[in-house]
C-alpha positions as CSV (number, residue, x, y, z in Angstrom):
1,M,0.0,0.0,0.0
2,I,1.4,3.4,-1.0
3,T,1.3,6.0,1.7
4,V,1.9,9.7,1.4
5,T,3.0,11.7,4.3
6,S,2.2,15.3,4.9
7,V,5.8,16.3,4.4
8,Q,5.9,14.7,1.0
9,L,2.6,16.3,0.0
10,E,3.9,19.7,1.0
11,A,7.1,19.2,-1.0
12,W,5.0,18.3,-4.1
13,L,2.8,21.3,-3.6
14,A,5.8,23.6,-3.1
15,V,7.3,22.5,-6.4
16,L,4.2,23.9,-8.2
17,L,2.9,26.6,-5.8
18,W,5.9,28.9,-5.5
19,P,6.6,29.1,-9.3
20,F,2.9,29.6,-9.8
21,L,2.9,32.6,-7.5
22,R,5.7,34.3,-9.4
23,I,4.1,33.5,-12.8
24,A,0.6,34.6,-11.7
25,A,2.0,37.9,-10.3
26,L,3.7,38.6,-13.6
27,L,0.6,37.8,-15.7
28,V,-1.5,40.1,-13.4
29,S,0.8,43.1,-13.6
30,E,2.3,42.7,-17.1
31,P,0.4,45.0,-19.5
32,L,0.6,42.8,-22.7
33,L,0.2,39.1,-21.7
34,G,-1.8,40.3,-18.6
35,H,-4.1,42.7,-20.5
36,R,-7.5,43.2,-18.8
37,A,-9.3,42.1,-21.9
38,I,-8.1,38.6,-20.9
39,P,-10.3,37.3,-18.0
40,L,-8.5,36.8,-14.7
41,R,-9.5,33.2,-14.6
42,A,-7.9,32.6,-18.0
43,R,-4.6,34.3,-16.8
44,L,-4.5,32.2,-13.6
45,A,-5.2,29.0,-15.6
46,F,-2.4,29.9,-18.0
47,A,-0.1,30.6,-15.1
48,L,-1.0,27.2,-13.5
49,V,-0.3,25.4,-16.8
50,L,3.0,27.3,-17.3
51,A,4.1,26.5,-13.7
52,W,3.3,22.8,-14.3
53,L,5.4,22.8,-17.5
54,L,8.3,24.6,-15.9
55,A,8.4,22.8,-12.6
56,P,10.5,19.8,-13.8
57,V,13.3,22.0,-15.2
58,L,13.4,24.5,-12.3
59,P,15.9,24.2,-9.4
60,S,14.5,22.3,-6.4
61,P,12.8,24.5,-3.9
62,P,14.1,24.5,-0.3
63,P,12.5,21.9,2.1
64,V,10.4,24.5,3.9
65,G,6.8,24.0,5.1
66,L,4.2,26.0,3.2
67,A,2.5,27.2,6.3
68,S,5.7,28.1,8.2
69,A,7.1,31.6,8.5
70,Q,9.8,30.9,6.0
71,G,7.2,29.4,3.6
72,L,5.1,32.6,3.8
73,L,8.3,34.7,3.3
74,I,9.1,32.7,0.1
75,A,5.5,33.2,-1.1
76,V,5.7,37.0,-0.6
77,Q,9.0,37.1,-2.3
78,Q,7.7,35.3,-5.4
79,I,4.8,37.7,-5.6
80,L,7.1,40.7,-5.4
81,I,9.4,39.3,-8.0
82,G,6.6,38.7,-10.4
83,L,5.0,42.1,-9.8
84,S,8.4,43.8,-10.4
85,L,9.0,41.9,-13.6
86,G,5.5,43.0,-14.9
87,F,6.2,46.6,-13.8
88,A,9.4,46.6,-15.7
89,M,7.6,45.7,-18.9
90,R,4.8,48.1,-18.1
91,L,7.3,51.0,-18.1
92,V,8.1,50.2,-21.8
93,L,4.4,50.5,-22.8
94,A,3.9,53.6,-20.6
95,A,6.8,55.3,-22.3
96,V,5.2,54.7,-25.8
97,E,1.8,56.0,-24.6
98,M,3.5,59.0,-23.0
99,A,5.1,59.8,-26.4
100,G,1.7,59.7,-28.1
101,A,0.2,61.8,-25.3
102,I,2.9,64.5,-25.6
103,A,2.5,64.6,-29.4
104,G,-1.3,64.8,-29.1
105,L,-1.1,67.7,-26.7
106,S,1.2,69.6,-29.0
107,M,-1.1,69.0,-31.9
108,G,-4.1,70.3,-30.0
109,L,-5.7,66.9,-29.4
110,G,-5.6,67.3,-25.6
111,F,-9.4,67.4,-25.5
112,A,-9.7,64.2,-27.4
113,L,-9.7,61.6,-24.6
114,F,-10.4,57.9,-24.7
115,Y,-11.2,55.5,-21.9
116,D,-8.3,53.0,-21.3
117,P,-9.6,49.9,-19.5
118,Q,-6.0,48.8,-18.9
119,N,-5.3,51.8,-16.6
120,S,-9.0,52.6,-15.8
121,A,-8.4,56.3,-16.8
122,Q,-9.0,58.7,-19.6
123,V,-6.0,58.9,-21.9
124,P,-5.4,60.9,-25.1
125,V,-6.5,59.2,-28.3
126,L,-3.0,59.5,-29.9
127,G,-1.4,57.9,-26.8
128,Q,-3.9,55.0,-27.0
129,F,-3.1,54.6,-30.7
130,M,0.7,54.5,-30.1
131,G,0.1,52.0,-27.3
132,L,-1.9,49.7,-29.6
133,L,0.8,50.0,-32.3
134,A,3.4,49.0,-29.7
135,I,1.3,46.0,-28.7
136,L,1.0,44.9,-32.4
137,V,4.8,45.2,-32.8
138,F,5.3,43.2,-29.5
139,F,3.3,40.2,-30.8
140,A,4.8,40.5,-34.3
141,I,8.3,40.0,-33.0
142,N,7.2,37.1,-30.7
143,G,7.6,39.3,-27.6
144,H,5.4,37.0,-25.6
145,L,7.9,34.2,-26.1
146,M,10.7,36.6,-25.1
147,V,8.8,37.4,-21.8
148,I,8.3,33.7,-21.1
149,A,12.0,33.1,-21.7
150,A,12.9,36.0,-19.4
151,L,10.6,34.5,-16.8
152,V,12.4,31.1,-17.0
153,E,15.7,32.9,-16.8
154,S,14.5,34.7,-13.6
155,F,14.4,31.3,-11.8
156,R,18.1,30.8,-12.7
157,I,19.2,34.3,-11.6
158,L,17.0,34.4,-8.6
159,P,16.0,30.9,-7.5
160,I,13.3,30.1,-5.0
161,S,14.8,30.4,-1.5
162,A,14.2,32.1,1.8
163,V,17.1,34.4,1.4
164,P,15.9,38.0,1.8
165,L,15.9,40.2,-1.4
166,A,18.5,42.9,-1.7
167,A,17.2,46.4,-1.4
168,G,19.4,47.6,-4.3
169,G,17.0,45.8,-6.8
170,F,14.1,48.0,-5.9
171,Q,16.3,51.1,-6.1
172,A,17.4,50.0,-9.6
173,L,13.7,49.6,-10.6
174,A,12.9,53.1,-9.3
175,M,15.8,54.6,-11.2
176,A,14.6,52.9,-14.4
177,G,11.2,54.4,-13.9
178,G,12.9,57.8,-14.3
179,Q,13.8,56.9,-17.9
180,L,10.1,56.8,-18.7
181,F,9.9,60.5,-19.3
182,V,13.2,60.6,-21.3
183,V,12.0,57.9,-23.7
184,G,8.6,59.5,-24.1
185,V,10.0,62.8,-25.1
186,M,12.6,61.2,-27.4
187,L,9.9,59.3,-29.3
188,S,7.7,62.4,-29.7
189,L,10.6,64.7,-30.8
190,P,9.8,64.5,-34.6
191,V,6.3,65.8,-34.0
192,L,7.4,68.3,-31.5
193,A,10.1,69.7,-33.8
194,A,7.7,70.0,-36.7
195,L,5.1,71.8,-34.6
196,L,7.7,74.1,-33.3
197,I,8.5,75.2,-36.8
198,V,4.8,75.6,-37.6
199,N,4.3,77.7,-34.5
200,V,7.3,79.9,-35.3
201,A,6.0,80.3,-38.8
202,M,2.6,81.3,-37.5
203,G,4.2,83.8,-35.2
204,V,6.0,85.5,-38.1
205,M,2.7,85.5,-40.1
206,S,0.8,87.1,-37.2
207,R,3.4,89.9,-37.1
208,A,3.3,90.4,-40.8
209,A,-0.4,90.3,-41.1
210,P,-2.0,91.3,-37.7
211,Q,-5.5,90.9,-39.2
212,L,-4.9,87.1,-39.6
213,N,-7.1,85.1,-37.2
214,L,-4.7,82.6,-35.6
215,F,-7.4,80.7,-33.9
216,A,-9.1,79.9,-37.2
217,V,-5.9,79.1,-39.1
218,G,-3.5,77.9,-36.4
219,F,-5.4,74.9,-35.1
220,P,-6.1,73.2,-38.5
221,L,-2.5,74.0,-39.6
222,T,-0.9,72.4,-36.5
223,L,-3.3,69.5,-36.7
224,M,-2.5,68.8,-40.4
225,A,1.3,69.2,-39.8
226,G,1.2,66.9,-36.8
227,F,-0.6,64.1,-38.7
228,A,1.6,64.5,-41.7
229,V,4.8,64.2,-39.6
230,L,3.3,61.3,-37.7
231,L,2.4,59.5,-41.0
232,L,6.0,59.9,-42.2
233,A,7.4,58.8,-38.9
234,L,5.2,55.7,-38.4
235,P,7.4,53.3,-40.5
236,H,10.4,54.2,-38.4
237,F,8.7,53.5,-35.0
238,G,9.0,49.7,-35.4
239,P,12.7,49.4,-34.8
240,H,12.6,51.7,-31.9
241,F,9.8,49.7,-30.3
242,V,11.8,46.5,-30.7
243,R,14.8,48.2,-29.1
244,L,12.6,49.4,-26.2
245,Y,11.4,45.8,-25.6
246,E,14.9,44.5,-25.6
247,D,16.0,47.2,-23.2
248,G,13.0,46.4,-21.0
249,L,14.0,42.7,-20.8
250,N,17.6,43.6,-20.2
251,M,16.5,45.9,-17.5
252,S,14.5,43.1,-15.9
253,M,17.5,40.8,-15.9
254,S,19.7,43.5,-14.3
255,F,17.0,44.2,-11.8
256,L,16.8,40.5,-10.8
257,A,20.6,40.4,-10.5
258,A,20.4,43.4,-8.2
259,L,17.7,41.7,-6.1
260,A,20.0,38.7,-5.8
261,G,22.8,40.9,-4.5
262,K,24.8,40.5,-7.7
263,R,26.5,43.3,-9.6
């Protein structure tokens, strides 16, 4: 007769539970694979299947009871690691949406808002358009496979253990968040530069012809110039989006190394 002790049962559950917590936290916080259009139950089911597939190739977890203090600490650590990985990828999409928002505000589309269910807030239409374009590029380059590969690599860099996480990792993630504004402005520079030229030209025209109604002429002109520059710049956004995703994944790996106390 085969008997299973409680210690063996906890060891079997730990092999599946702790990777599941990290994967589920990633899928909940990651803006692409974990989009709100995908039901939460479907994301959790996918996380469970992925944890079941990855469990045989992952390092063996420490022999710690699930209900013990160390077991709860490990569970919290896995959730924090997954949330941090998802937040790192969210920064990439937020930078693209910020670029679209800045360009839209410069074009005079600040009043055109669209409800974003991902962030539960009103966002500029152009920012939402840039975000959807970035999502299409993400799946076109098999970015979902890159994220899963980075997730598997995270178990090698930061295996499941009760060792406390280094505080330098969270500091590195906060510093990376500061690059969000830099990337957003850099992506919107073509539109900003063109609109600056248009505004200077309208300023000269208003001085040369004071009777010119800038409110009637300026808004359509800036709108047309902005859309024209955006149309010309769209084919060149793809390589920049690819580089942003690669930088985001590299940032995730360096963040994990910092959490593990490595430099």
